[in-house]
C-alpha positions as CSV (number, residue, x, y, z in Angstrom):
1,M,-3.5,15.2,6.4
2,A,-5.4,14.1,3.4
3,I,-4.3,14.7,-0.2
4,D,-6.2,17.4,-2.1
5,P,-7.2,15.4,-5.3
6,Q,-7.1,18.7,-7.2
7,R,-3.4,19.0,-6.5
8,F,-2.4,15.3,-6.9
9,K,-1.0,13.9,-10.1
10,A,0.6,10.4,-9.9
11,P,4.1,10.6,-11.3
12,Y,5.2,8.7,-14.3
13,L,8.0,6.3,-13.2
14,E,10.2,4.3,-15.5
15,N,10.3,0.6,-14.9
16,T,13.8,0.8,-13.5
17,Q,12.7,3.4,-11.0
18,C,10.0,1.1,-9.8
19,W,12.3,-1.9,-9.6
20,D,14.9,0.1,-7.7
21,A,12.3,1.4,-5.3
22,A,11.0,-2.1,-4.8
23,E,14.5,-3.4,-4.0
24,I,15.1,-0.6,-1.5
25,F,11.8,-1.3,0.1
26,R,12.4,-5.0,0.3
27,H,15.9,-4.6,1.8
28,R,14.6,-2.2,4.3
29,Y,11.5,-4.1,5.5
30,W,12.3,-7.7,4.6
31,P,16.1,-8.0,4.6
32,S,16.1,-11.8,5.0
33,G,14.6,-12.3,1.6
34,A,12.7,-15.3,2.9
35,L,9.5,-16.2,1.0
36,P,6.7,-15.6,1.4
37,V,7.1,-11.9,2.3
38,D,4.7,-11.1,5.2
39,V,3.2,-8.0,3.7
40,L,0.6,-7.8,6.5
41,D,3.3,-7.5,9.1
42,I,5.2,-5.0,7.1
43,A,2.1,-2.9,6.6
44,E,0.9,-2.9,10.2
45,F,4.1,-3.1,12.3
46,D,6.9,-1.6,10.1
47,L,4.9,1.1,8.3
48,G,2.3,1.7,11.1
49,L,-0.6,1.4,8.7
50,K,-4.1,0.8,10.1
51,F,-6.4,-1.8,8.6
52,K,-10.0,-0.7,8.1
53,M,-12.5,-3.5,7.3
54,V,-15.0,-2.2,4.8
55,S,-18.2,-4.2,4.2
56,G,-18.9,-4.5,0.4
57,L,-15.7,-2.8,-0.8
58,I,-15.3,-5.3,-3.6
59,E,-18.9,-5.0,-4.7
60,D,-19.1,-1.3,-4.4
61,A,-15.7,-0.2,-5.7
62,D,-14.4,-3.3,-7.5
63,V,-11.2,-3.4,-5.4
64,D,-10.0,-5.8,-2.7
65,A,-7.9,-3.2,-0.8
66,L,-6.9,0.4,-1.2
67,L,-4.6,2.8,0.5
68,L,-6.7,5.8,1.6
69,G,-5.8,9.4,0.9
70,D,-4.5,9.9,4.4
71,W,-1.7,7.4,3.5
72,Q,-2.2,5.9,7.0
73,T,-5.1,3.5,6.4
74,L,-5.5,0.4,4.3
75,A,-9.2,-0.3,3.5
76,V,-9.7,-4.0,3.0
77,D,-12.9,-5.8,1.9
78,Q,-14.2,-7.4,5.1
79,K,-15.6,-10.5,3.5
80,L,-12.2,-11.3,1.7
81,Y,-10.3,-10.6,4.9
82,L,-12.3,-13.0,7.0
83,D,-12.4,-15.8,4.3
84,A,-9.2,-17.9,4.3
85,K,-9.6,-18.9,0.7
86,Y,-8.9,-15.3,-0.3
87,Y,-5.7,-15.0,1.8
88,N,-3.3,-15.0,-1.1
89,R,-5.4,-12.7,-3.2
90,L,-5.6,-10.2,-0.4
91,R,-1.8,-10.4,0.3
92,F,-1.3,-9.5,-3.4
93,S,-3.6,-6.5,-3.1
94,I,-1.9,-5.3,0.0
95,A,1.5,-5.8,-1.6
96,H,0.3,-3.6,-4.5
97,E,-0.9,-0.9,-2.1
98,L,2.5,-1.1,-0.3
99,G,4.1,-0.4,-3.7
100,C,2.0,2.8,-3.9
101,H,3.1,3.6,-0.4
102,G,6.7,3.0,-1.1
103,T,7.1,4.6,-4.5
104,V,4.4,7.2,-5.1
105,K,4.3,8.5,-1.6
106,T,8.1,9.1,-1.5
107,S,8.2,10.6,-4.9
108,Q,5.1,12.8,-4.9
109,V,3.3,13.2,-1.7
110,G,6.2,14.7,0.3
111,S,6.2,17.7,-2.0
112,I,2.4,18.1,-1.6
113,H,2.6,18.0,2.2
114,N,6.0,19.7,2.5
115,Q,7.0,17.3,5.2
116,P,9.6,14.5,5.4
117,L,8.4,11.0,4.7
């Protein structure tokens, strides 16, 4: 179910709330603490997110990747995804989106959808 943009307001979170949420997420999905964290595996296999390659995403929307409003799909710029020189940049963008998934979704979206997350 997609979020109604008229009803969504991103919550303000204190830094400590973000850090705590990140630690909980990391311990749950990457308990070994080994580096680098494989955010692609976490997104696809642990969280069940689907990757959608979008041609021209960076040119049209000025973003490398974004979590769509269904909270199930990560849109990724196709050119960046297929070019190995952008691997680290894309990993960072996906990690950022996982932060949205892990903190905003659990604090805000559950109340919008009235369903457990």
